[in-house]
C-alpha positions as CSV (number, residue, x, y, z in Angstrom):
1,X,-0.1,0.1,0.0
2,X,2.7,2.3,0.9
3,X,4.5,1.7,-2.6
4,X,1.2,2.6,-4.3
5,X,0.7,5.9,-2.4
6,X,4.3,6.6,-3.4
7,X,3.5,6.1,-7.2
8,X,0.4,8.1,-6.9
9,X,2.5,10.9,-5.0
10,X,4.8,10.9,-7.8
11,X,2.2,11.1,-10.7
12,X,0.3,13.7,-8.9
13,X,3.3,15.6,-8.6
14,X,4.3,15.2,-12.2
15,X,1.1,16.1,-13.4
16,X,0.8,19.3,-11.6
17,X,0.8,21.5,-14.1
18,X,-2.0,19.3,-16.3
19,X,-4.3,19.2,-13.3
20,X,-3.7,22.8,-12.8
21,X,-4.2,23.7,-16.5
22,X,-6.8,21.1,-18.0
23,X,-9.0,20.0,-14.6
24,X,-8.9,23.1,-12.8
25,X,-10.2,24.9,-15.8
26,X,-12.9,22.5,-16.7
27,X,-14.0,22.5,-12.8
28,X,-14.0,26.3,-12.9
29,X,-16.0,26.7,-15.8
30,X,-18.5,23.5,-15.0
31,X,-19.3,24.7,-11.4
32,X,-22.6,25.6,-10.5
33,X,-23.8,25.7,-14.1
34,X,-26.7,23.9,-15.9
35,X,-25.3,21.3,-18.4
36,X,-26.5,23.0,-21.9
37,X,-25.2,23.3,-25.2
38,X,-23.2,26.3,-24.5
39,X,-21.2,24.6,-21.6
40,X,-20.8,21.6,-23.5
41,X,-19.0,23.7,-26.2
42,X,-16.9,25.2,-23.7
43,X,-15.7,21.9,-22.2
44,X,-14.9,20.9,-25.6
45,X,-12.6,23.7,-26.3
46,X,-10.6,23.2,-23.3
47,X,-10.2,19.5,-24.3
48,X,-8.5,20.4,-27.4
49,X,-6.6,23.3,-26.2
50,X,-5.2,20.4,-23.7
51,X,-3.9,18.4,-26.6
52,X,-6.4,15.6,-25.9
53,X,-6.7,15.8,-29.8
54,X,-9.6,16.0,-32.2
55,X,-10.9,12.7,-32.4
56,X,-11.0,11.7,-28.9
57,X,-12.6,15.0,-27.8
58,X,-15.0,14.3,-30.4
59,X,-15.9,10.9,-28.7
60,X,-15.8,12.4,-25.4
61,X,-18.5,15.3,-26.1
62,X,-20.6,12.7,-28.0
63,X,-20.6,10.8,-24.9
64,X,-21.4,13.8,-22.7
65,X,-24.2,14.9,-25.3
66,X,-25.8,11.4,-25.2
67,X,-25.8,11.2,-21.4
68,X,-27.3,14.5,-21.0
69,X,-29.9,13.5,-23.5
70,X,-30.9,10.7,-21.4
71,X,-31.3,12.9,-18.6
72,X,-28.1,11.1,-16.8
73,X,-26.1,14.4,-16.8
74,X,-27.7,17.7,-15.8
75,X,-25.4,19.5,-13.6
76,X,-21.9,20.9,-15.2
77,X,-20.0,19.3,-11.9
78,X,-21.0,15.8,-13.1
79,X,-19.1,16.0,-16.2
80,X,-15.8,15.7,-14.4
81,X,-16.6,12.2,-13.0
82,X,-18.0,11.3,-16.4
83,X,-14.9,12.0,-18.2
84,X,-12.8,10.2,-15.7
85,X,-14.6,7.3,-16.6
86,X,-15.0,7.7,-20.3
87,X,-11.2,8.2,-20.7
88,X,-10.2,5.3,-18.7
89,X,-12.4,3.4,-21.0
90,X,-10.4,4.6,-24.0
91,X,-7.6,1.9,-23.1
92,X,-8.2,-1.7,-23.7
93,X,-6.7,-4.3,-21.5
94,X,-3.3,-4.8,-22.5
95,X,0.2,-6.1,-21.5
96,X,2.2,-2.8,-21.2
97,X,5.4,-4.3,-19.7
98,X,8.8,-4.6,-21.3
99,X,9.1,-7.8,-23.6
100,X,11.8,-9.8,-22.6
101,X,14.3,-11.9,-24.7
102,X,14.1,-15.7,-24.1
103,X,17.4,-15.8,-22.3
104,X,19.6,-12.6,-21.8
105,X,20.3,-10.0,-22.8
106,X,17.2,-8.0,-23.6
107,X,17.9,-5.6,-26.3
108,X,15.8,-2.2,-26.2
109,X,16.5,0.2,-29.2
110,X,15.5,3.6,-28.1
111,X,14.6,6.1,-30.9
112,X,13.1,9.6,-31.5
113,X,14.1,13.1,-32.7
114,X,16.7,15.3,-31.2
115,X,15.6,17.4,-28.3
116,X,12.6,15.0,-26.9
117,X,14.7,14.1,-23.8
118,X,15.9,10.6,-25.2
119,X,19.2,10.4,-23.2
120,X,17.5,11.4,-20.1
121,X,14.7,8.8,-20.7
122,X,17.5,6.2,-21.3
123,X,19.1,7.0,-17.7
124,X,15.6,6.8,-16.0
125,X,14.7,3.3,-17.7
126,X,18.4,2.3,-16.8
127,X,17.6,3.4,-13.4
128,X,14.2,1.6,-13.1
129,X,15.8,-1.7,-14.2
130,X,18.9,-1.4,-11.8
131,X,16.5,-0.7,-9.1
132,X,14.9,-4.2,-10.1
133,X,18.4,-5.5,-9.5
134,X,19.1,-6.1,-13.5
135,X,22.5,-5.5,-15.2
136,X,22.6,-3.2,-17.8
137,X,24.8,-1.9,-20.7
138,X,24.6,1.0,-22.8
139,X,25.5,1.4,-26.5
140,X,26.4,5.0,-27.7
141,X,24.9,4.7,-31.4
142,X,24.3,8.4,-31.7
143,X,27.7,9.0,-33.2
144,X,26.7,12.0,-35.1
145,X,25.5,14.8,-32.6
146,X,28.2,16.5,-30.7
147,X,28.2,15.5,-27.2
148,X,25.6,13.0,-27.6
149,X,28.1,10.2,-26.2
150,X,29.6,12.3,-23.4
151,X,26.1,12.9,-22.3
152,X,25.1,9.2,-22.3
153,X,28.6,8.4,-20.6
154,X,27.7,11.2,-17.6
155,X,24.4,9.6,-16.9
156,X,26.2,6.0,-17.0
157,X,28.8,6.9,-14.5
158,X,26.2,8.2,-12.1
159,X,23.8,5.3,-12.4
160,X,27.1,2.7,-12.5
161,X,26.7,1.1,-15.7
162,X,29.2,0.8,-18.6
163,X,29.0,2.1,-22.3
164,X,30.0,1.0,-25.6
165,X,31.0,3.5,-27.9
166,X,32.6,4.4,-31.1
167,X,34.4,7.0,-33.1
168,X,32.8,10.6,-33.6
169,X,31.1,10.4,-36.9
170,X,31.4,6.6,-37.1
171,X,29.0,4.1,-38.3
172,X,26.4,3.7,-35.7
173,X,25.6,0.2,-36.8
174,X,29.1,-0.8,-36.0
175,X,28.6,0.4,-32.5
176,X,25.5,-1.7,-32.1
177,X,27.2,-4.6,-33.5
178,X,30.3,-4.1,-30.6
179,X,27.7,-3.5,-27.9
180,X,25.6,-6.6,-28.9
181,X,28.8,-8.7,-28.5
182,X,29.8,-7.0,-25.4
183,X,26.4,-7.7,-23.8
184,X,26.5,-11.4,-24.5
185,X,30.0,-11.8,-23.5
186,X,29.4,-10.0,-20.3
187,X,26.1,-11.6,-19.5
188,X,24.0,-8.4,-19.0
189,X,20.3,-8.7,-18.5
190,X,19.7,-5.6,-20.7
191,X,21.4,-3.5,-23.6
192,X,19.9,-0.4,-24.1
193,X,21.1,1.5,-27.5
194,X,20.7,5.2,-28.1
195,X,20.4,6.1,-31.5
196,X,20.6,9.3,-33.6
197,X,17.5,11.7,-33.9
198,X,17.5,13.7,-37.1
199,X,14.4,14.9,-38.3
200,X,12.0,12.0,-39.2
201,X,11.3,13.4,-42.3
202,X,14.9,12.2,-43.4
203,X,15.0,8.9,-44.9
204,X,18.4,8.6,-43.9
205,X,17.5,8.2,-40.2
206,X,14.7,5.5,-40.9
207,X,17.6,3.6,-43.2
208,X,20.0,3.7,-40.0
209,X,17.6,2.3,-37.8
210,X,16.8,-0.5,-40.1
211,X,20.5,-1.1,-40.5
212,X,20.8,-1.1,-36.8
213,X,17.9,-3.5,-36.3
214,X,19.5,-5.9,-38.8
215,X,22.9,-5.9,-37.4
216,X,21.7,-6.5,-33.8
217,X,19.3,-9.5,-35.0
218,X,22.5,-11.2,-36.3
219,X,24.3,-11.0,-33.3
220,X,21.2,-11.7,-30.9
221,X,18.5,-13.6,-32.8
222,X,15.2,-11.8,-32.3
223,X,16.6,-8.5,-31.3
224,X,15.7,-5.7,-30.8
225,X,12.9,-7.0,-28.5
226,X,11.7,-3.7,-27.6
227,X,11.8,-0.5,-29.8
228,X,10.9,2.4,-27.7
229,X,10.0,5.7,-29.3
230,X,10.6,8.6,-26.7
231,X,8.0,11.6,-27.6
232,X,8.2,15.0,-25.7
233,X,4.8,15.7,-24.3
234,X,5.3,19.2,-24.3
235,X,5.5,19.2,-28.2
236,X,1.9,18.6,-28.8
237,X,0.6,17.7,-32.2
238,X,4.4,17.2,-33.3
239,X,4.6,14.3,-31.3
240,X,1.7,12.9,-32.7
241,X,3.2,13.1,-36.3
242,X,6.5,11.4,-34.9
243,X,4.7,8.5,-33.7
244,X,2.8,8.2,-37.1
245,X,6.4,8.3,-39.0
246,X,8.4,6.4,-36.7
247,X,5.6,3.8,-36.2
248,X,5.6,3.3,-40.0
249,X,9.4,3.0,-40.5
250,X,11.0,1.9,-37.4
251,X,8.9,-0.9,-35.8
252,X,8.2,1.0,-32.6
253,X,6.8,-1.4,-29.9
254,X,6.0,1.1,-27.1
255,X,6.1,4.8,-26.4
256,X,8.0,6.6,-23.5
257,X,6.3,9.9,-23.1
258,X,8.8,12.3,-21.5
259,X,8.6,15.7,-19.8
260,X,5.0,15.2,-18.6
261,X,5.9,17.5,-15.6
262,X,6.6,20.3,-17.8
263,X,3.3,20.8,-19.7
264,X,-0.3,21.6,-18.9
265,X,-1.1,19.5,-21.6
266,X,-1.0,15.9,-20.3
267,X,-4.2,15.1,-22.5
268,X,-1.6,14.3,-25.3
269,X,-1.6,10.8,-23.6
270,X,-5.1,10.5,-24.9
271,X,-4.2,11.9,-28.2
272,X,-1.5,9.3,-28.6
273,X,-3.7,6.6,-27.7
274,X,-6.0,7.6,-30.7
275,X,-3.5,8.4,-33.2
276,X,-1.5,5.1,-32.9
277,X,-2.3,1.7,-31.7
278,X,1.3,1.8,-30.1
279,X,0.9,1.4,-26.6
280,X,2.5,4.2,-24.0
281,X,4.8,2.0,-22.0
282,X,6.5,4.8,-19.7
283,X,6.2,8.4,-18.9
284,X,8.6,10.9,-17.5
285,X,7.2,12.6,-14.6
286,X,10.3,14.5,-13.3
287,X,13.8,15.7,-14.0
288,X,15.8,12.8,-11.5
289,X,16.3,9.1,-12.7
290,X,13.9,8.2,-10.5
291,X,11.2,10.1,-12.0
292,X,10.0,7.5,-14.3
293,X,6.5,5.3,-14.0
294,X,5.3,2.2,-16.0
295,X,2.0,3.8,-17.5
296,X,-1.0,2.7,-16.0
297,X,-3.9,4.3,-17.6
298,X,-6.2,3.9,-14.3
299,X,-3.8,5.5,-12.2
300,X,-2.9,8.2,-14.6
301,X,-6.5,9.7,-15.0
302,X,-6.9,9.4,-11.1
303,X,-3.8,11.3,-10.8
304,X,-4.8,13.7,-13.5
305,X,-8.1,14.4,-11.8
306,X,-7.0,14.2,-8.5
307,X,-8.3,17.3,-6.0
């Protein structure tokens, strides 16, 4: 029970801006009002402004109108609990845990454009795995961006793990090959590969990811076992476009939604659910390596609507 409270406390703290932005504004406009068409239109506008997404907002508003016509919703205040139920119901039962290799190492390929917090997200994932008693090796396959390898090394030093790296500007697939060989030789539980994050519109990036996947699979059949796409929650509709592009080209198996603590638009989680079938597996809710949570829709919505 104490662990559950700790998780909820971190989630509530990480979603403070969303709660103050979306939920508090909803509570303020519905308070003491009759649920009429004018109020429903205001609710619709607030949901869209919070990046819940057009499709998801349309579904939510339609459900409000339906229940209002049936006499189930009459007062504005009733909408808050209605939205909580409807948003929770948007996620089907699904396994959001990491896919594991039949035998170690499990290889996780981290993707995403520059600036989304990919390296920090790797550190958070690494910290969580280390906290579970797992051994982790990192592969610095972003050989193009100045300082990318050093940034990964700094996190590795803090977390007590090693990094396999290559030459600046070298072949990322070669680093992936060496890292895979090292992971097997050392018998680690997890190998996490960082990758370059040039714009998703550049075919070269997707070709590079394909090459890395091919090389890793030769070393460790079936790898990578997870391809996690890091999306910046503060980037709104850009995040949705990235999810679509990477989902098509990179074989993404899960999403790591970063920087949720830095935005009032946590509704982006709902929009991602409607834009793509790729499951959100992890969320970043703070700046330290410990500020990461496996995504659980029930807990997420409860934390978002907490008073």
